Steps between C-alpha positions, in 0.01 A plus 500: 500500500482773761154558648547872430540439127181454303471321168526741206173629361414372151545751218195709419367584157483308174684167549624485141636855520662417834665190355660693215593788730693264728662337197623839374641582843683171546604413144768770515684306773750224432362291785159470335657351190723273706195365680316464170796325337537244777129423494512474119758225549279340766211466255738399222640210703180374664164539324647554156769233498444228759122536523463484121788286379603255772252234389600520130868493604438186703316337210796580273714287734260206524328588828126425478265798490312406817821455696626835375173663605554350843826695524308824447242395757779437748638846432161645587494322834848614597427849372247540782768416757767716339278805461381482861856462628618788283241732657634413844860557387416832330382641833829414666786516251639733237274469196779570250696202628189282491425593139860441401496157663172399339599607150851356510378164631226495236756583234735222607216249499400603147860469383504143633153402371606411141750248636233342723276464197783352294555233768124436518537500877147514639634497856722796416210676329284441806762670718512782244120535516509520879781755499353708218157494659638642824650786297211559254317792666744553784608823330164673555525578872849657493409681176197665662697583813786650301257705289343638817837588649614674184187692397282514813208291616237732349622430145594136541182341364502710183872463434484126562219481245725655235790277600274195482406599144868453418482155660218405264682651202805292584285188517337573164832564326657190651209276399530611139878524481564156650253351253676665207841387627368143543372502141816648351761324714319175570533514880442713810864485606582859401174634645571359844859623498392849392237522773746371759755767409229768512400390851857522627527850350167599660628384838806720473287793381272462804794578728520852355135599556432780750838500664561773756699790369413433136325758289131481576556241770234391741341762722503439872167679553332260257621190678337298770720479805678167512790446741617200296594738216692751707 
């Protein structure tokens, strides 16, 4: 950041009124809904699906509960590494490409997960846990950066709050929907495939956010100077 550029001043006035004012201003743009949609899928595929249903899915395939819980614990450990690395990458590389990579790789891993469970391959599941953990919250840093580039640093915190609400909504819907599908269909196979396909679609959608020359594209005066993005 240039020494001549100061951080944006926080909005003044009633914080609730400010939050809804910013929502009205940004909800008319396609990019806001693209960001919200991709983060909806993020919550759908992490907290709602894997965080809630991985252990029951493992139990369905004969993997002991404690061992399955260990897979989630391993994801948490690798999540710390992946999130930290993603912050470093988001400062240096195009955030749209990063988001696309994260979502597509997550989607491919979810598409493969049912077959790992069917083989009861704990070694394969351990590799999945490591890979998925690295990707779990890796989307946050490029998402915040892309939001700032598109809508300006002064509004980023408020807009990200609204986008994060979509993340939680996605998680809630996924937790319930996967449970219903497990009850009705007798397995999580379709749930994992659906989430995997959604992640791949979210990755492709991320490539279209805030592109130069598009209607309502990112504003240069709202962006922090970064030679790596020139």
